[in-house]
N, C-alpha and C positions, 0 to 999 in steps of 0.2 A: 558460637558463630557471632561475628560482629555485624550488627545491622545499622545501617545509616539512619540517623534520626534528624529531625529538623523541626524547629518551632512553628514553621508555617503550617497552616491547616490545609494548604493546597500545594503540597510538595509533589512535583510531577516528574515521572520518569519518561525518557525519550529513547526509542529504539530506532537506530539508523542502520540499515542493511547495506553492506558494501560488497561488491563483487567486481574486481578488476577495474575499479573506477575511483581511485583514491582522491583525484582532484575534485570531483563533485562532492565526495564525502567531506573533504576538508572545507570546501566553500560552504556547504550546508551547515556544518558545525560552526564555522565562524559567523555565519549570518544569525545563528541562534544566540551566540555570545554577545552579539552587538545589541541585543534587546534587553530591556531592564529586568525581565523575569529570570535572568540567568542564575541568580543567587538561590533559586528555589527549584533547581533541576538536578536530576542525575541522568546524564547522557550515556547511553550504552551503544557502542558501535559493534555490530556483529559482522565480522569478516566471513563471508560465506564461501570459504575455501578458494580465495583468489589465486589465479595462476600467474600473477605478475608480482611486483614488489610492493603491493598495496600496504601490507602490514608494516614493512620497513618505513615507507613514506609517511604513514600516519603517525607512527611512533616518533619519527624525526620531527614532524610538525609540532607535536606536543612538547618535545624536548626544546626545540628552538624558541617556543613561546612560553617556556617556563610553566607549563601546565602539567600537573601530576596526573599520570595515566596508569591505571591498574590493568595489566595485561594478563589474561588467563586463557587457558584452553577450555574448550566446551565442557569437558568432563572434570575440570578442576575448580569449579566455582564454589568457593567455600568461605569467602569473606568479602567485605565491601569497604575497603579503607579509603576510597576517594570518590569524588563526584563524577569522575570520568572513567569509563571502563571499556576496554577493547577485548572482545571475546573471539577467540580463533576457533571456528568450526572445523570439525574433523573431515567434513565433506560438504559438497554443495547441497543444501537441504531445500533449495528453491525459496520462493517468496514466503510461503506459509511457514515452512519448517524453520527457516532462518529467523524470521520475526518471532516465532514461538520461543526460540532460545533466549532472546532478549526479554520477552514478556515473562517467561517463567523465572528468569533471573530477578526481574524487578518485583515480581509478586512476593519475593522473600524479604523485601525491604519495606520500611515504614513510609510508603508513598500513598498518595490519594488518587492519582490519575496516571494513565499511561498513554503517551502519544506515539503512534506509529508514523514514521516519517521516511519517505523515500529520499535518497541522497540527492535527487535532482530537484528538491524543493529549496527555495530561498526565502528567508524571512526578510520583510522590509518594514515590519512593525511587530509589536507584541501581539501575537494572535492567541497565545496560550491563556492569559488571564481572562480575556472576554469569553473564550470558549468554556473555561471552567465555570465562570459565573452563569453562563447559559445552561450548562448541565445541572448546576445546583438549583436553578430556578425552574427547570422543566424536567421533573422526575420521569416523564414518559419517554424522554430521549435517551437512547443508549449510546449512540455514536454521534459525534459532531465534527464537522470539518469547516474550515474557512472557505471562502469563495476562491477557487483556484483560477489564476490567470496565466496566460502565456507570456513570454518575455516582451511581446509587443503590447501587452496590456489587454488584449482581447480575452474573453472568457474561455476557459477550458471546459467545454460543455460536458465532458466526461465526468465532471465532479458531482453531478446530480442527475440521476437517471430513474426512469420507471423500471419496474420489474418487467423484463421483456416477455412479450407474448410468443406463442409458438410461431406465428407468422414472422415475427422479427428474427427468430432463430433461423428460419429458412432464408430470409433475405440476406441476413448476415453471412450465411454459409455460401450464398451465391454472389457475394459482392466482388469476387475476383473476376466476374464477367464485366464489371465496370459499366453497368447499364444505369442510366439516370433514375429509373423507377426504384431500383434497389437502394440507391443512396437516399432517395426521398423517404422510403419506408424506414430505413435504419435510423434516420435523423429524428423520427418520432419518439424515440426513447429518451431524448435529451430534454429534460424538464425546462431549462432556461431558454432553450431554442424554440420550443413550442409555446411556452408561456413566459415571455420576457418580462411581463408586468410583475411577476413574482419577485423580481430583483428589488422591488420597492419595499418588500417585507424584510424585517430584521432576521427572522428565523423562518426557513422554508424546510418543511419535512419532505423527504423524498425516499423512495424505496432503497436506492443504492447510491452510496457515496464513494468517491475515489479512495482506494487504499493508499494513495500517495501521502495523505495527511489526515489521519483520523485520531480523535481523542475520545477516550472513554474512562469512566471511573475504574479504579482497581477492582472493585466488586463486580463490575460488569464483565471485565476480562476473565475474572474467575468464573462467573456464571456461564460465559461462552466457552470456557476452556481454551481461550486463544483461537487461533485459526485451525481449520481442518487440515492436518498435515498430509492428507491423501491427494492434494493437488500440489504439483511442483511449481506451476506458473499458470495464471489465468483463472478466472471465475471464483477467486477467493472472496471478492466483494459480494457476488451473488449469494454465495453460501452464508456470508455474514447476515445478509438480509433475511434469509430463511431462519437462521438461528435466532436472530432478534425477534422476528415475528412470533416464533414459538414461545418467547418470553414476554410477549406483549410490549415490546419496546420498538422504537423507531429510530431512524437516522435523520439528521438534519444538517443544513448549511447555515452558518452564521454569515450573512451577507455583508455585515459591517466591517469585517476584517478580511484581508486578502493575503495570499502567498503566491509566489511565482513558481510555476511548474515548468521546468525546462524541457521535460520529455526524456524518457528513459534512454540511456546510452548503453547500459550493460547488455540488454537484449539485442541491440543492433550489432553486437559483436558475434552473434551466433547465427549460423546458417538458417535461412528461412524455413527449410524443410523440418529442421529440428523444432523450431518454434511452432510450426503448424501441427506437427505430431503431438507436441506437448499440450497445445491448446485443445486438440481433439480429445486427448486422454482426460484432461480436466473437465471438458464439457460433457463427455460421456458419463463420467462419475457424478457430476452435478445433476444431470438430467435423471439418472437412475436413482440416486440416493436421496436427493432433496426435492426434486419436482415430481418424482414418481411418474415420469412421462410414459406414454404409450410405447411399447417396444417397436411398433412399426414406425412411429415418428422418429425414435432414436436411430433405428437402422437407416432411415432415409437421410438423416443428418450425417451419419457416419459415412455413407456412400458418397454424398456430395463432397464432404471434406476430403475424403481419400482421393477423389478425382482431382481436387485442387492440389493436393500434395504431389500427386503424380505429375501434373502439368508444371508445377513450380520446379520439381526435380529435373524434368526434361529440359526446361528453359535454362536452368543453372548449368547443366552439362553442355548445352549448346554454346553458352557464353564462355565457358572454360576452354572450349575447343577453338573458338574464334580468336 
């Protein structure tokens, strides 16, 4: 087996998950190349069984820009001849499973760190080198993320959150009622919204960071065994918090570097009821497996969510008839 080597002590692998959205993937990739850390990276694009011409478009982009791309199927990963790899998944494994393909691929290489990167992230500066330095200087931090901002420059508050209380889970489940009280309660989980003064600190520890852009040492990903593949979408970040806590590790935001988070487009292509059902399945698994929540509490959450799914389904049918 040929393994990539590099003289740098901080050689970083990046996993970018693509599903039916090659334009964002290409733009994300290009934004990384524009930064000076590019010579120390192995970038892996995992196509999560796209149903459009994503693979062809990505291959064409690399060809047109004279970049060597190693294309393999998910079950045929046996060598590492270039710094850019496209892995074709045999089915849609969801967020956790798709990223795990890239993580397990990179764990076979001589890298030091792995960055999980949504394809709707854009680099405007070198965020990798400062995050690596912070990880090296703070051994108690397992995962680190830059400060994520929206295209208009405002903070994406989802990038740094408290571990939700049971009350928050109830108010989140009832947010479809669109009552001001629920919105106010839900916003309490956002650290930088409740305590904006924390933005003056260089490193801010928080329970949950956004899965859109998270860096960890290779040894940490090995310790965590990647993401829990039992969730297709949603609550992967909450589960990471629980797994880190069990290893006496924390997550943190490095506020001195920023990345733009455009907002997911892949999920917007899927019907709302499918997303809601997927979210409920992941939430139920998380509450049972990791939080060990009271069965009555879990049943209440499931009932509320199923009512929401029913109402959304009825509303969609009415729209289709009109």
